[in-house]
N, C-alpha and C positions, 0 to 999 in steps of 0.2 A: 577218141576212145578206141581202145584196142580189143575190147571184148564184145561179144554179141549180147545185145540187150535181152535179157530173159528175167522173168520173175523166178528167183531161186529160193526165196524165203517169204513166208506169210507169217506175220506175228500177230498173235491174239493177246490182248491184255486180259489176264485172268486174276480172280481174287485169291485163288489157292492153287499154286503151281503144282504141288504134289497131287492134289485131288484131280486136277486137270490131266496131269501126266498119266495117272492110273486110268482115267477114262479112255484116253487115246491109245495107250499101250496095252493095258490089261483088258479093257472093254472092247476096243475096236481092232486090236492086233497090230497097230502101227509099230515100227521098229524104233526104239529109243536110240538116239545118236549121242546125246550129251545132256547132262543135267548139272546145274549149279544149284544145290538145294536152297529152296526159299527164294531164288532169284529167277531162274529161267530153265526150261527144259526144251530140247529140240527132238522132234520125231520126224522120221521120213514119211512124207505123205504121198509122194509120187517119185518116179525116177528123177533124180537130180533136183528134187524140191523138198524143202524142209518146212515144217510147221513149228514155229517157236511159241511156246506158252510162257509168257513173261508176266511177272508180277505187275499188275496194272498201276500200282502206286509208284513203281520205279520208271515207268515209261517216260514221264516228263523229264527225268534227269538226263535222258539222252536226246529226246526230240524237242524239248522245250515245251512251252504251254500252247502247243498247236493241236487243235482238234481234240482237246480233252475236256470239253464242256459236256453238258447233258445232251446236246444234240448230235454228238459224234461218237460212234463206237470206237473202242480202243484197238485199232487194227493198223498195221503198216505192211507194205510190200517191200521186199528187198531184192537187190541184184548183187550177188556175190561175185567177187573177182579173185584172181590168182594170188594176190598178196598186197602188202602195204603200198608198193609202188603203183600198182594198177588202181588201187583205191584212191590214192592221191591224184591220179590223172583224171579221175571222174569227179573229184571234188568241185572244180570250178563250175560244173554243170548244175550243182545244187546250192552253192553258197549264195547268200543274199548279202548286199552291202550292210555292214554293221553287225553281222552275225557270224562269229567264227565257228568252225566245225567243233563238234563234241569230241572229247577224248575217247580213246579205245576203251572197251569194257573188258572185264575178266574173261568173257567168252571169246575174246579175240575180235569182236565186231567193232566197227567204227561207223559213224554216221556220215554219210556223204550225200 
């Protein structure tokens, strides 16, 4: 792996993306970075760190049915890299036998 391991994204599964975005941006003053209406919003929560507010119903489409039961909160941690090539180099660290990687999303993210 060529990049330094850092948590660069924290994803919260939310019931209402727009309402959550308003809370963090209008209420707390975080800077909005990107929004795909009804899907996901990214806000800057610290230098070099994003908070993603993602429609909780869509999270399993990327992560599968992992930790989406009543006992687990809809949260994930992310490590962003420079591009698709760097992302692919990290993939073997995450893949499990019999489970292919998820495709890229409209936001540009890919699961690794």
